[in-house]
C-alpha positions as CSV (number, residue, x, y, z in Angstrom):
1,M,20.2,18.8,-19.4
2,K,18.2,16.1,-21.2
3,S,14.4,16.5,-21.5
4,I,12.2,13.9,-19.7
5,L,11.0,12.7,-23.1
6,Q,14.6,12.0,-24.2
7,E,15.3,10.2,-21.0
8,L,12.1,8.1,-21.4
9,Y,13.0,7.3,-25.0
10,R,16.6,6.4,-24.2
11,G,15.7,4.3,-21.2
12,T,17.7,6.4,-18.7
13,L,14.9,7.5,-16.5
14,F,14.5,5.3,-13.4
15,P,12.1,7.0,-10.9
16,E,12.0,3.9,-8.7
17,E,15.7,4.4,-7.9
18,T,15.1,7.8,-6.5
19,A,11.7,7.5,-5.0
20,F,12.7,7.6,-1.3
21,P,13.4,10.6,0.9
22,K,17.2,10.7,1.0
23,N,17.6,13.6,3.4
24,D,14.6,13.0,5.7
25,P,15.9,12.4,9.3
26,V,12.7,10.5,10.3
27,Y,13.1,8.1,7.3
28,R,16.8,7.5,8.1
29,R,16.0,6.9,11.8
30,K,13.2,4.4,10.9
31,M,15.5,2.6,8.4
32,R,18.2,2.3,11.1
33,Q,15.7,1.0,13.6
34,M,14.4,-1.6,11.2
35,T,17.9,-2.8,10.4
36,E,18.9,-2.9,14.1
37,R,15.7,-4.7,15.1
38,T,16.0,-7.2,12.2
39,E,19.6,-8.0,13.2
40,Q,18.6,-8.4,16.9
41,L,15.8,-10.8,15.9
42,E,18.0,-12.8,13.5
43,K,20.5,-13.4,16.4
44,R,17.8,-15.1,18.4
45,L,16.4,-17.2,15.6
46,S,17.4,-20.7,14.4
47,R,18.8,-21.1,10.9
48,G,15.4,-22.3,9.7
49,D,13.6,-19.4,11.3
50,R,16.1,-16.9,9.8
51,R,15.3,-18.4,6.3
52,R,11.6,-18.0,7.0
53,L,12.2,-14.4,8.2
54,D,14.2,-13.7,5.0
55,K,11.4,-15.1,2.9
56,L,8.9,-12.9,4.8
57,L,11.0,-9.8,4.3
58,D,11.4,-10.6,0.6
59,T,7.7,-11.0,0.2
60,Y,7.2,-7.7,2.0
61,A,9.7,-6.0,-0.3
62,D,7.8,-7.4,-3.4
63,I,4.5,-6.1,-2.0
64,S,6.1,-2.7,-1.4
65,T,7.4,-2.6,-4.9
66,I,3.9,-3.4,-6.3
67,E,2.4,-0.7,-4.1
68,A,5.0,1.9,-5.1
69,E,4.4,1.2,-8.8
70,E,0.7,1.6,-8.4
71,A,1.1,4.8,-6.4
72,F,3.4,6.1,-9.2
73,I,0.8,5.2,-11.9
74,V,-2.1,6.8,-9.9
75,G,0.0,9.9,-9.3
76,Y,1.0,10.2,-12.9
77,K,-2.6,9.8,-14.1
78,L,-3.7,12.4,-11.5
79,G,-1.1,14.8,-12.8
80,A,-2.2,14.2,-16.4
81,M,-5.8,14.8,-15.5
82,L,-4.8,18.1,-13.7
83,M,-3.0,19.2,-16.8
84,I,-6.0,18.4,-19.0
85,Q,-8.2,20.5,-16.7
86,V,-5.7,23.4,-16.5
87,F,-5.3,23.6,-20.3
88,G,-8.9,22.8,-21.0
89,D,-10.1,25.9,-19.2
């Protein structure tokens, strides 16, 4: 098993690709609901409205990515501060 430092150095560590609950039944249900509801809505919309919905969903995905990145950074900093305190005592 490679160390985290090796993975960081080699560029093989991608936390954003695994930062979702794979085996959480609530998460899976919510994702399925979102897909079904989006498909139902798309069937009712005109072509122009579907494009607008796609742009809206793309914007939401961009915002979610920014929020996830910020949450990762805050969590990492919090973890580092905890380690400083643990080893400082």
